[in-house]
C-alpha positions as CSV (number, residue, x, y, z in Angstrom):
1,X,-0.6,-18.9,-7.9
2,X,3.1,-18.6,-8.4
3,X,4.7,-15.7,-10.2
4,X,5.8,-17.8,-13.2
5,X,2.3,-19.2,-13.7
6,X,0.8,-15.7,-13.4
7,X,3.3,-14.2,-15.8
8,X,2.5,-16.8,-18.5
9,X,-1.3,-16.5,-17.9
10,X,-1.4,-12.7,-18.1
11,X,0.9,-12.4,-21.1
12,X,-1.4,-14.7,-22.9
13,X,-4.5,-12.8,-21.8
14,X,-3.0,-9.5,-23.0
15,X,-2.1,-11.0,-26.4
16,X,-5.8,-11.7,-26.9
17,X,-6.7,-8.0,-26.7
18,X,-7.1,-6.0,-29.9
19,X,-5.5,-2.6,-30.3
20,X,-9.1,-1.1,-30.1
21,X,-9.8,-2.9,-26.9
22,X,-6.4,-1.8,-25.4
23,X,-7.2,1.8,-26.3
24,X,-10.7,1.6,-24.8
25,X,-9.6,-0.1,-21.6
26,X,-6.6,2.3,-21.2
27,X,-8.9,5.3,-21.5
28,X,-11.2,3.8,-18.8
29,X,-8.1,3.2,-16.5
30,X,-7.0,6.9,-17.0
31,X,-10.5,8.1,-16.2
32,X,-10.7,5.9,-13.1
33,X,-7.3,7.2,-12.0
34,X,-8.9,10.7,-11.7
35,X,-10.7,9.3,-8.6
36,X,-7.4,8.6,-6.8
37,X,-6.4,11.0,-3.9
38,X,-3.1,11.7,-5.7
39,X,-3.6,14.9,-7.6
40,X,-2.0,17.4,-5.2
41,X,1.5,16.2,-5.8
42,X,4.1,17.7,-8.2
43,X,6.4,14.8,-9.5
44,X,4.8,11.8,-11.2
45,X,6.8,8.9,-12.5
46,X,5.1,7.4,-15.5
47,X,6.2,4.4,-17.6
48,X,5.8,4.6,-21.4
49,X,4.0,1.5,-22.7
50,X,5.5,-1.3,-24.6
51,X,3.0,-1.7,-27.4
52,X,4.5,-5.0,-28.5
53,X,3.7,-6.4,-25.0
54,X,0.2,-5.0,-25.1
55,X,0.7,-3.0,-21.9
56,X,-1.8,-0.4,-20.6
57,X,-1.4,2.6,-22.9
58,X,-0.3,5.4,-20.6
59,X,-0.8,8.2,-23.2
60,X,-4.3,9.1,-21.8
61,X,-2.8,9.3,-18.3
62,X,0.1,11.4,-19.7
63,X,-2.4,13.9,-21.1
64,X,-4.2,14.2,-17.8
65,X,-0.9,14.9,-16.0
66,X,0.1,17.5,-18.6
67,X,-3.3,19.0,-18.4
68,X,-2.9,19.4,-14.7
69,X,0.5,20.9,-15.2
70,X,2.4,18.2,-13.3
71,X,6.0,17.3,-13.6
72,X,6.2,14.0,-15.5
73,X,9.3,11.8,-14.9
74,X,10.1,9.1,-17.3
75,X,12.3,6.0,-16.6
76,X,15.3,4.8,-18.6
77,X,16.6,1.3,-18.0
78,X,20.2,0.7,-17.1
79,X,20.5,-2.9,-18.1
80,X,23.9,-3.6,-16.6
81,X,22.7,-3.0,-13.0
82,X,18.9,-3.5,-13.3
83,X,18.2,0.1,-12.3
84,X,16.1,2.9,-13.6
85,X,17.4,6.4,-14.2
86,X,14.7,9.1,-14.2
87,X,14.3,12.1,-16.5
88,X,11.9,15.0,-16.5
89,X,9.7,15.1,-19.6
90,X,10.1,18.4,-21.4
91,X,9.2,19.8,-24.8
92,X,12.6,18.8,-26.0
93,X,12.8,15.3,-24.6
94,X,13.6,12.8,-27.3
95,X,12.1,9.3,-26.9
96,X,13.6,6.2,-28.5
97,X,12.8,2.5,-28.1
98,X,15.5,0.4,-26.5
99,X,16.3,-3.2,-27.5
100,X,13.2,-4.5,-25.5
101,X,11.0,-2.0,-27.3
102,X,10.7,0.1,-24.2
103,X,10.2,3.8,-25.2
104,X,12.7,5.8,-23.1
105,X,14.0,9.3,-22.9
106,X,17.5,9.6,-24.5
107,X,18.6,11.9,-21.8
108,X,17.7,15.3,-20.4
109,X,17.2,16.6,-16.9
110,X,17.8,13.7,-14.4
111,X,15.5,13.7,-11.4
112,X,16.5,12.4,-8.0
113,X,14.3,9.5,-6.9
114,X,13.7,11.3,-3.6
115,X,11.7,14.1,-5.5
116,X,9.2,11.6,-7.0
117,X,5.9,11.5,-5.1
118,X,3.7,9.2,-7.2
119,X,4.8,6.2,-9.3
120,X,2.6,4.6,-11.9
121,X,3.8,1.0,-12.2
122,X,3.5,-1.5,-15.0
123,X,2.6,-5.0,-14.1
124,X,1.2,-8.3,-15.5
125,X,-0.8,-9.3,-12.5
126,X,-1.5,-8.3,-8.9
127,X,-3.3,-9.7,-5.8
128,X,-5.7,-8.5,-3.2
129,X,-2.9,-7.5,-0.8
130,X,-1.2,-5.3,-3.4
131,X,1.6,-7.5,-4.4
132,X,2.4,-7.5,-8.2
133,X,4.0,-9.6,-10.8
134,X,6.1,-7.8,-13.4
135,X,8.5,-9.2,-16.0
136,X,10.8,-10.6,-13.3
137,X,13.9,-8.4,-13.6
138,X,13.3,-6.4,-10.4
139,X,13.7,-2.9,-11.9
140,X,10.7,-1.4,-10.1
141,X,11.4,-3.0,-6.7
142,X,14.9,-1.7,-6.8
143,X,13.8,1.7,-8.0
144,X,11.0,1.9,-5.3
145,X,13.4,0.9,-2.6
146,X,15.3,4.1,-3.4
147,X,12.3,6.4,-3.3
148,X,11.1,8.1,-0.1
149,X,9.0,5.9,2.2
150,X,5.7,7.8,1.5
151,X,5.9,7.6,-2.3
152,X,2.5,6.6,-3.6
153,X,2.6,3.4,-5.7
154,X,-0.1,3.0,-8.3
155,X,-0.4,-0.1,-10.5
156,X,-2.3,-0.2,-13.8
157,X,-4.0,-3.3,-15.0
158,X,-6.5,-4.4,-17.6
159,X,-7.5,-7.3,-15.3
160,X,-8.9,-7.7,-11.8
161,X,-6.9,-8.9,-8.8
162,X,-5.8,-12.5,-8.2
163,X,-6.6,-13.8,-4.7
164,X,-2.9,-14.3,-3.7
165,X,0.5,-14.4,-5.3
166,X,2.2,-17.4,-3.6
167,X,6.0,-16.7,-3.8
168,X,6.3,-13.0,-2.7
169,X,9.8,-12.0,-1.7
170,X,10.8,-9.7,1.1
171,X,12.2,-7.4,-1.5
172,X,8.9,-7.1,-3.3
173,X,7.3,-3.7,-2.6
174,X,3.5,-3.7,-2.6
175,X,1.3,-1.2,-4.3
176,X,-0.8,1.4,-2.5
177,X,-3.5,1.3,-5.3
178,X,-4.2,-0.6,-8.5
179,X,-6.5,0.9,-11.1
180,X,-8.4,-1.3,-13.5
181,X,-11.0,-0.3,-16.1
182,X,-13.8,-1.0,-13.6
183,X,-12.4,-0.6,-10.1
184,X,-9.7,1.0,-7.9
185,X,-8.1,-1.4,-5.4
186,X,-6.8,0.3,-2.2
187,X,-4.1,-1.3,-0.2
188,X,-3.0,1.6,2.0
189,X,-4.0,1.2,5.6
């Protein structure tokens, strides 16, 4: 399927999920993520969920990262140039929703993208080769292209993989893993 078709399909599927179901599935995803071979790193980039878009709730994953005493890095969107700035989550970090209801840090200690070792990536859909469909603005592809080559890219999805996304671009950066409530897809060679 093409990205536009998948975007529409998965937005509709997510809208059907109740808050209770999202909470349950998000907890399952966080528990499945514990099986990933990623827990020896120090800097983890984590998106904060847009509740209005019924995204995977990353709060359980945040608690795991904090419990393992990891450095959590949060993104802040720079709309004018479709880029993400990244800030270390600390006890004093103030979070506010932007005009798209994305919870973001208001500022703080900026972290160089080259320091980030694992990135948890929001998505609407993904396929069996690790390509994903987001909201279409290219924020994460641009951000990932600035990370070090060996950064581990982990998608989070309520749903299983599509067989193939038809119109993948050369600038689209594939995932290394995608975690669903029931399964971990591995795309690394």
